[in-house]
BAZAZA-744070 format. One record per residue: x, y, z of N, C-alpha, C in turn; chain; residue number from 1; residue in one letter. Coordinates in steps of 0.2 Angstrom, whole numbers, always signed. Example, Ala and Ser with C-alpha at 12.3 -4.5 7.8 and 13.67 -1.06 7.14 Angstrom:
% residues 2
<r n_c1="+66" n_c2="-28" n_c3="+39" ca_c1="+62" ca_c2="-22" ca_c3="+39" c_c1="+66" c_c2="-16" c_c3="+39" c="A" k="1" r="A"/>
<r n_c1="+64" n_c2="-11" n_c3="+35" ca_c1="+68" ca_c2="-5" ca_c3="+36" c_c1="+64" c_c2="+0" c_c3="+39" c="A" k="2" r="S"/>
//
This chain:
% residues 100
<r n_c1="+714" n_c2="+549" n_c3="+400" ca_c1="+708" ca_c2="+552" ca_c3="+404" c_c1="+705" c_c2="+546" c_c3="+408" c="A" k="1" r="M"/>
<r n_c1="+703" n_c2="+541" n_c3="+405" ca_c1="+700" ca_c2="+536" ca_c3="+409" c_c1="+692" c_c2="+537" c_c3="+409" c="A" k="2" r="G"/>
<r n_c1="+689" n_c2="+533" n_c3="+414" ca_c1="+682" ca_c2="+533" ca_c3="+415" c_c1="+679" c_c2="+539" c_c3="+418" c="A" k="3" r="L"/>
<r n_c1="+683" n_c2="+542" n_c3="+423" ca_c1="+681" ca_c2="+548" ca_c3="+427" c_c1="+683" c_c2="+555" c_c3="+424" c="A" k="4" r="W"/>
<r n_c1="+688" n_c2="+555" n_c3="+420" ca_c1="+691" ca_c2="+561" ca_c3="+417" c_c1="+696" c_c2="+563" c_c3="+422" c="A" k="5" r="G"/>
<r n_c1="+701" n_c2="+567" n_c3="+420" ca_c1="+707" ca_c2="+569" ca_c3="+424" c_c1="+705" c_c2="+573" c_c3="+430" c="A" k="6" r="S"/>
<r n_c1="+702" n_c2="+578" n_c3="+429" ca_c1="+701" ca_c2="+583" ca_c3="+435" c_c1="+695" c_c2="+580" c_c3="+440" c="A" k="7" r="L"/>
<r n_c1="+690" n_c2="+577" n_c3="+437" ca_c1="+685" ca_c2="+574" ca_c3="+441" c_c1="+687" c_c2="+568" c_c3="+445" c="A" k="8" r="V"/>
<r n_c1="+692" n_c2="+564" n_c3="+443" ca_c1="+694" ca_c2="+558" ca_c3="+446" c_c1="+698" c_c2="+560" c_c3="+453" c="A" k="9" r="A"/>
<r n_c1="+702" n_c2="+566" n_c3="+453" ca_c1="+705" ca_c2="+568" ca_c3="+459" c_c1="+700" c_c2="+571" c_c3="+464" c="A" k="10" r="F"/>
<r n_c1="+695" n_c2="+574" n_c3="+462" ca_c1="+690" ca_c2="+577" ca_c3="+466" c_c1="+686" c_c2="+571" c_c3="+470" c="A" k="11" r="E"/>
<r n_c1="+684" n_c2="+566" n_c3="+466" ca_c1="+680" ca_c2="+561" ca_c3="+468" c_c1="+684" c_c2="+556" c_c3="+473" c="A" k="12" r="L"/>
<r n_c1="+690" n_c2="+555" n_c3="+472" ca_c1="+694" ca_c2="+551" ca_c3="+476" c_c1="+695" c_c2="+554" c_c3="+483" c="A" k="13" r="W"/>
<r n_c1="+695" n_c2="+561" n_c3="+483" ca_c1="+696" ca_c2="+564" ca_c3="+490" c_c1="+691" c_c2="+562" c_c3="+495" c="A" k="14" r="E"/>
<r n_c1="+685" n_c2="+561" n_c3="+493" ca_c1="+679" ca_c2="+560" ca_c3="+498" c_c1="+676" c_c2="+554" c_c3="+497" c="A" k="15" r="F"/>
<r n_c1="+676" n_c2="+550" n_c3="+492" ca_c1="+673" ca_c2="+544" ca_c3="+491" c_c1="+676" c_c2="+539" c_c3="+486" c="A" k="16" r="A"/>
<r n_c1="+675" n_c2="+533" n_c3="+487" ca_c1="+678" ca_c2="+528" ca_c3="+483" c_c1="+673" c_c2="+527" c_c3="+477" c="A" k="17" r="T"/>
<r n_c1="+675" n_c2="+524" n_c3="+472" ca_c1="+670" ca_c2="+522" ca_c3="+466" c_c1="+665" c_c2="+518" c_c3="+468" c="A" k="18" r="P"/>
<r n_c1="+666" n_c2="+513" n_c3="+473" ca_c1="+661" ca_c2="+509" ca_c3="+475" c_c1="+655" c_c2="+513" c_c3="+479" c="A" k="19" r="V"/>
<r n_c1="+657" n_c2="+518" n_c3="+483" ca_c1="+652" ca_c2="+522" ca_c3="+486" c_c1="+648" c_c2="+526" c_c3="+481" c="A" k="20" r="Q"/>
<r n_c1="+651" n_c2="+528" n_c3="+476" ca_c1="+648" ca_c2="+532" ca_c3="+471" c_c1="+643" c_c2="+528" c_c3="+467" c="A" k="21" r="I"/>
<r n_c1="+645" n_c2="+522" n_c3="+466" ca_c1="+640" ca_c2="+517" ca_c3="+462" c_c1="+634" c_c2="+515" c_c3="+466" c="A" k="22" r="W"/>
<r n_c1="+635" n_c2="+514" n_c3="+473" ca_c1="+630" ca_c2="+512" ca_c3="+477" c_c1="+625" c_c2="+518" c_c3="+479" c="A" k="23" r="V"/>
<r n_c1="+627" n_c2="+524" n_c3="+479" ca_c1="+623" ca_c2="+529" ca_c3="+481" c_c1="+616" c_c2="+530" c_c3="+478" c="A" k="24" r="A"/>
<r n_c1="+615" n_c2="+529" n_c3="+471" ca_c1="+609" ca_c2="+529" ca_c3="+468" c_c1="+604" c_c2="+524" c_c3="+471" c="A" k="25" r="P"/>
<r n_c1="+607" n_c2="+518" n_c3="+473" ca_c1="+602" ca_c2="+513" ca_c3="+475" c_c1="+601" c_c2="+513" c_c3="+483" c="A" k="26" r="F"/>
<r n_c1="+602" n_c2="+518" n_c3="+486" ca_c1="+602" ca_c2="+518" ca_c3="+493" c_c1="+594" c_c2="+518" c_c3="+495" c="A" k="27" r="Y"/>
<r n_c1="+592" n_c2="+514" n_c3="+500" ca_c1="+586" ca_c2="+513" ca_c3="+502" c_c1="+584" c_c2="+517" c_c3="+508" c="A" k="28" r="I"/>
<r n_c1="+579" n_c2="+520" n_c3="+509" ca_c1="+577" ca_c2="+524" ca_c3="+515" c_c1="+576" c_c2="+520" c_c3="+521" c="A" k="29" r="M"/>
<r n_c1="+580" n_c2="+521" n_c3="+526" ca_c1="+579" ca_c2="+517" ca_c3="+532" c_c1="+572" c_c2="+519" c_c3="+536" c="A" k="30" r="P"/>
<r n_c1="+570" n_c2="+515" n_c3="+540" ca_c1="+564" ca_c2="+517" ca_c3="+544" c_c1="+566" c_c2="+522" c_c3="+549" c="A" k="31" r="R"/>
<r n_c1="+561" n_c2="+526" n_c3="+551" ca_c1="+562" ca_c2="+532" ca_c3="+556" c_c1="+559" c_c2="+530" c_c3="+562" c="A" k="32" r="T"/>
<r n_c1="+561" n_c2="+534" n_c3="+567" ca_c1="+558" ca_c2="+532" ca_c3="+574" c_c1="+551" c_c2="+534" c_c3="+575" c="A" k="33" r="K"/>
<r n_c1="+549" n_c2="+540" n_c3="+572" ca_c1="+542" ca_c2="+542" ca_c3="+573" c_c1="+537" c_c2="+539" c_c3="+569" c="A" k="34" r="K"/>
<r n_c1="+538" n_c2="+537" n_c3="+562" ca_c1="+533" ca_c2="+534" ca_c3="+558" c_c1="+535" c_c2="+527" c_c3="+556" c="A" k="35" r="V"/>
<r n_c1="+540" n_c2="+524" n_c3="+559" ca_c1="+542" ca_c2="+517" ca_c3="+559" c_c1="+542" c_c2="+515" c_c3="+552" c="A" k="36" r="K"/>
<r n_c1="+538" n_c2="+510" n_c3="+550" ca_c1="+538" ca_c2="+507" ca_c3="+544" c_c1="+536" c_c2="+511" c_c3="+538" c="A" k="37" r="S"/>
<r n_c1="+532" n_c2="+516" n_c3="+540" ca_c1="+529" ca_c2="+521" ca_c3="+535" c_c1="+535" c_c2="+526" c_c3="+532" c="A" k="38" r="A"/>
<r n_c1="+541" n_c2="+525" n_c3="+536" ca_c1="+546" ca_c2="+530" ca_c3="+534" c_c1="+549" c_c2="+528" c_c3="+527" c="A" k="39" r="G"/>
<r n_c1="+547" n_c2="+522" n_c3="+524" ca_c1="+549" ca_c2="+520" ca_c3="+518" c_c1="+547" c_c2="+525" c_c3="+512" c="A" k="40" r="R"/>
<r n_c1="+542" n_c2="+529" n_c3="+514" ca_c1="+539" ca_c2="+533" ca_c3="+509" c_c1="+543" c_c2="+540" c_c3="+509" c="A" k="41" r="F"/>
<r n_c1="+547" n_c2="+541" n_c3="+513" ca_c1="+551" ca_c2="+547" ca_c3="+514" c_c1="+547" c_c2="+553" c_c3="+515" c="A" k="42" r="G"/>
<r n_c1="+549" n_c2="+559" n_c3="+513" ca_c1="+546" ca_c2="+565" ca_c3="+515" c_c1="+541" c_c2="+568" c_c3="+510" c="A" k="43" r="V"/>
<r n_c1="+540" n_c2="+564" n_c3="+505" ca_c1="+536" ca_c2="+566" ca_c3="+499" c_c1="+528" c_c2="+566" c_c3="+501" c="A" k="44" r="G"/>
<r n_c1="+526" n_c2="+562" n_c3="+506" ca_c1="+519" ca_c2="+562" ca_c3="+507" c_c1="+517" c_c2="+566" c_c3="+513" c="A" k="45" r="Y"/>
<r n_c1="+522" n_c2="+568" n_c3="+517" ca_c1="+521" ca_c2="+572" ca_c3="+523" c_c1="+520" c_c2="+568" c_c3="+529" c="A" k="46" r="G"/>
<r n_c1="+521" n_c2="+570" n_c3="+535" ca_c1="+520" ca_c2="+567" ca_c3="+541" c_c1="+513" c_c2="+564" c_c3="+543" c="A" k="47" r="K"/>
<r n_c1="+508" n_c2="+568" n_c3="+542" ca_c1="+502" ca_c2="+566" ca_c3="+544" c_c1="+499" c_c2="+560" c_c3="+540" c="A" k="48" r="R"/>
<r n_c1="+501" n_c2="+560" n_c3="+534" ca_c1="+498" ca_c2="+554" ca_c3="+530" c_c1="+502" c_c2="+548" c_c3="+532" c="A" k="49" r="V"/>
<r n_c1="+509" n_c2="+549" n_c3="+533" ca_c1="+512" ca_c2="+543" ca_c3="+535" c_c1="+510" c_c2="+540" c_c3="+542" c="A" k="50" r="R"/>
<r n_c1="+509" n_c2="+545" n_c3="+547" ca_c1="+506" ca_c2="+543" ca_c3="+553" c_c1="+500" c_c2="+539" c_c3="+553" c="A" k="51" r="T"/>
<r n_c1="+495" n_c2="+541" n_c3="+549" ca_c1="+489" ca_c2="+538" ca_c3="+548" c_c1="+490" c_c2="+531" c_c3="+545" c="A" k="52" r="K"/>
<r n_c1="+494" n_c2="+530" n_c3="+540" ca_c1="+496" ca_c2="+524" ca_c3="+537" c_c1="+499" c_c2="+519" c_c3="+542" c="A" k="53" r="L"/>
<r n_c1="+503" n_c2="+522" n_c3="+547" ca_c1="+506" ca_c2="+518" ca_c3="+552" c_c1="+501" c_c2="+515" c_c3="+557" c="A" k="54" r="L"/>
<r n_c1="+496" n_c2="+519" n_c3="+558" ca_c1="+491" ca_c2="+517" ca_c3="+563" c_c1="+487" c_c2="+511" c_c3="+560" c="A" k="55" r="K"/>
<r n_c1="+485" n_c2="+512" n_c3="+554" ca_c1="+482" ca_c2="+506" ca_c3="+550" c_c1="+486" c_c2="+500" c_c3="+550" c="A" k="56" r="I"/>
<r n_c1="+492" n_c2="+501" n_c3="+547" ca_c1="+497" ca_c2="+495" ca_c3="+546" c_c1="+498" c_c2="+492" c_c3="+553" c="A" k="57" r="E"/>
<r n_c1="+499" n_c2="+495" n_c3="+558" ca_c1="+501" ca_c2="+492" ca_c3="+565" c_c1="+495" c_c2="+487" c_c3="+567" c="A" k="58" r="S"/>
<r n_c1="+489" n_c2="+490" n_c3="+566" ca_c1="+483" ca_c2="+485" ca_c3="+568" c_c1="+482" c_c2="+480" c_c3="+563" c="A" k="59" r="K"/>
<r n_c1="+483" n_c2="+481" n_c3="+556" ca_c1="+482" ca_c2="+476" ca_c3="+551" c_c1="+487" c_c2="+470" c_c3="+552" c="A" k="60" r="Q"/>
<r n_c1="+493" n_c2="+471" n_c3="+554" ca_c1="+499" ca_c2="+466" ca_c3="+555" c_c1="+498" c_c2="+462" c_c3="+561" c="A" k="61" r="R"/>
<r n_c1="+494" n_c2="+464" n_c3="+566" ca_c1="+493" ca_c2="+460" ca_c3="+572" c_c1="+489" c_c2="+454" c_c3="+570" c="A" k="62" r="K"/>
<r n_c1="+490" n_c2="+449" n_c3="+575" ca_c1="+486" ca_c2="+443" ca_c3="+574" c_c1="+479" c_c2="+444" c_c3="+575" c="A" k="63" r="K"/>
<r n_c1="+475" n_c2="+442" n_c3="+571" ca_c1="+467" ca_c2="+443" ca_c3="+571" c_c1="+464" c_c2="+437" c_c3="+574" c="A" k="64" r="Q"/>
<r n_c1="+459" n_c2="+438" n_c3="+578" ca_c1="+456" ca_c2="+432" ca_c3="+581" c_c1="+449" c_c2="+431" c_c3="+578" c="A" k="65" r="I"/>
<r n_c1="+447" n_c2="+425" n_c3="+577" ca_c1="+441" ca_c2="+423" ca_c3="+574" c_c1="+435" c_c2="+424" c_c3="+579" c="A" k="66" r="C"/>
<r n_c1="+430" n_c2="+428" n_c3="+577" ca_c1="+424" ca_c2="+429" ca_c3="+582" c_c1="+420" c_c2="+423" c_c3="+583" c="A" k="67" r="P"/>
<r n_c1="+421" n_c2="+418" n_c3="+579" ca_c1="+417" ca_c2="+412" ca_c3="+580" c_c1="+420" c_c2="+406" c_c3="+584" c="A" k="68" r="F"/>
<r n_c1="+426" n_c2="+405" n_c3="+582" ca_c1="+430" ca_c2="+399" ca_c3="+585" c_c1="+435" c_c2="+402" c_c3="+590" c="A" k="69" r="C"/>
<r n_c1="+437" n_c2="+408" n_c3="+590" ca_c1="+441" ca_c2="+411" ca_c3="+594" c_c1="+449" c_c2="+409" c_c3="+593" c="A" k="70" r="K"/>
<r n_c1="+450" n_c2="+407" n_c3="+587" ca_c1="+457" ca_c2="+405" ca_c3="+586" c_c1="+461" c_c2="+411" c_c3="+583" c="A" k="71" r="K"/>
<r n_c1="+467" n_c2="+411" n_c3="+585" ca_c1="+472" ca_c2="+417" ca_c3="+583" c_c1="+475" c_c2="+415" c_c3="+577" c="A" k="72" r="E"/>
<r n_c1="+477" n_c2="+419" n_c3="+573" ca_c1="+481" ca_c2="+419" ca_c3="+567" c_c1="+479" c_c2="+414" c_c3="+562" c="A" k="73" r="K"/>
<r n_c1="+472" n_c2="+412" n_c3="+562" ca_c1="+469" ca_c2="+408" ca_c3="+557" c_c1="+465" c_c2="+412" c_c3="+552" c="A" k="74" r="K"/>
<r n_c1="+465" n_c2="+418" n_c3="+553" ca_c1="+461" ca_c2="+422" ca_c3="+548" c_c1="+464" c_c2="+425" c_c3="+542" c="A" k="75" r="L"/>
<r n_c1="+461" n_c2="+425" n_c3="+536" ca_c1="+464" ca_c2="+428" ca_c3="+530" c_c1="+459" c_c2="+433" c_c3="+527" c="A" k="76" r="K"/>
<r n_c1="+462" n_c2="+438" n_c3="+525" ca_c1="+458" ca_c2="+443" ca_c3="+522" c_c1="+457" c_c2="+442" c_c3="+515" c="A" k="77" r="R"/>
<r n_c1="+451" n_c2="+441" n_c3="+512" ca_c1="+450" ca_c2="+439" ca_c3="+505" c_c1="+450" c_c2="+445" c_c3="+501" c="A" k="78" r="L"/>
<r n_c1="+446" n_c2="+450" n_c3="+503" ca_c1="+445" ca_c2="+456" ca_c3="+500" c_c1="+444" c_c2="+462" c_c3="+505" c="A" k="79" r="A"/>
<r n_c1="+442" n_c2="+468" n_c3="+503" ca_c1="+441" ca_c2="+473" ca_c3="+507" c_c1="+435" c_c2="+471" c_c3="+512" c="A" k="80" r="T"/>
<r n_c1="+436" n_c2="+470" n_c3="+518" ca_c1="+431" ca_c2="+469" ca_c3="+522" c_c1="+428" c_c2="+462" c_c3="+522" c="A" k="81" r="G"/>
<r n_c1="+431" n_c2="+457" n_c3="+519" ca_c1="+429" ca_c2="+450" ca_c3="+518" c_c1="+434" c_c2="+446" c_c3="+521" c="A" k="82" r="I"/>
<r n_c1="+433" n_c2="+442" n_c3="+526" ca_c1="+437" ca_c2="+438" ca_c3="+530" c_c1="+435" c_c2="+431" c_c3="+530" c="A" k="83" r="W"/>
<r n_c1="+440" n_c2="+426" n_c3="+530" ca_c1="+439" ca_c2="+419" ca_c3="+531" c_c1="+443" c_c2="+416" c_c3="+536" c="A" k="84" r="K"/>
<r n_c1="+440" n_c2="+412" n_c3="+540" ca_c1="+444" ca_c2="+408" ca_c3="+545" c_c1="+446" c_c2="+401" c_c3="+542" c="A" k="85" r="C"/>
<r n_c1="+452" n_c2="+400" n_c3="+542" ca_c1="+454" ca_c2="+393" ca_c3="+539" c_c1="+453" c_c2="+388" c_c3="+544" c="A" k="86" r="N"/>
<r n_c1="+452" n_c2="+389" n_c3="+550" ca_c1="+451" ca_c2="+384" ca_c3="+555" c_c1="+443" c_c2="+381" c_c3="+555" c="A" k="87" r="Y"/>
<r n_c1="+439" n_c2="+386" n_c3="+556" ca_c1="+432" ca_c2="+384" ca_c3="+556" c_c1="+428" c_c2="+385" c_c3="+549" c="A" k="88" r="C"/>
<r n_c1="+431" n_c2="+388" n_c3="+544" ca_c1="+429" ca_c2="+389" ca_c3="+537" c_c1="+423" c_c2="+394" c_c3="+536" c="A" k="89" r="G"/>
<r n_c1="+422" n_c2="+398" n_c3="+542" ca_c1="+417" ca_c2="+403" ca_c3="+541" c_c1="+420" c_c2="+409" c_c3="+537" c="A" k="90" r="K"/>
<r n_c1="+415" n_c2="+412" n_c3="+533" ca_c1="+417" ca_c2="+418" ca_c3="+529" c_c1="+412" c_c2="+423" c_c3="+532" c="A" k="91" r="K"/>
<r n_c1="+415" n_c2="+429" n_c3="+533" ca_c1="+411" ca_c2="+435" ca_c3="+536" c_c1="+414" c_c2="+441" c_c3="+534" c="A" k="92" r="F"/>
<r n_c1="+410" n_c2="+446" n_c3="+535" ca_c1="+411" ca_c2="+453" ca_c3="+534" c_c1="+413" c_c2="+457" c_c3="+540" c="A" k="93" r="A"/>
<r n_c1="+418" n_c2="+461" n_c3="+540" ca_c1="+420" ca_c2="+465" ca_c3="+545" c_c1="+424" c_c2="+472" c_c3="+543" c="A" k="94" r="S"/>
<r n_c1="+428" n_c2="+475" n_c3="+547" ca_c1="+431" ca_c2="+481" ca_c3="+545" c_c1="+436" c_c2="+479" c_c3="+539" c="A" k="95" r="D"/>
<r n_c1="+438" n_c2="+484" n_c3="+535" ca_c1="+442" ca_c2="+483" ca_c3="+529" c_c1="+449" c_c2="+481" c_c3="+531" c="A" k="96" r="A"/>
<r n_c1="+452" n_c2="+483" n_c3="+536" ca_c1="+459" ca_c2="+481" ca_c3="+537" c_c1="+460" c_c2="+477" c_c3="+543" c="A" k="97" r="Y"/>
<r n_c1="+456" n_c2="+477" n_c3="+548" ca_c1="+457" ca_c2="+473" ca_c3="+554" c_c1="+450" c_c2="+471" c_c3="+557" c="A" k="98" r="Y"/>
<r n_c1="+450" n_c2="+467" n_c3="+561" ca_c1="+443" ca_c2="+464" ca_c3="+564" c_c1="+443" c_c2="+467" c_c3="+571" c="A" k="99" r="I"/>
<r n_c1="+437" n_c2="+470" n_c3="+573" ca_c1="+435" ca_c2="+473" ca_c3="+579" c_c1="+429" c_c2="+470" c_c3="+582" c="A" k="100" r="E"/>
//
C-alpha cells in the first residue's frame, strides 16, 4: 500500500505530484492589486479594514522629514507619537504613525 494507500495514490497522481501536495499547506497569500501589502491578511478581515490599514502603512513607510533640521530619513519612531531625529538629536511628539 505504501504511504498514500492504493486507491488514493492513483487519484493524487492524476492531478498533482507529491511535492505539490506537500507545499500546498505552506502557501503564502500573495499581495493583491487593490489592497497591496494589506493583502497578506486575506479575506478574513474584510476590504474596508484592509484599505484603512493600507492608507496608514503607505504613509508610515515613506521617508519622514525632521521639522527642525529638515533632514530626510533620519527620524526614528520611539513609541506611539514620540519621534527622535538621529541627526540633530531632537525628541518631539507628533502623530502616531507619521509626521505632518
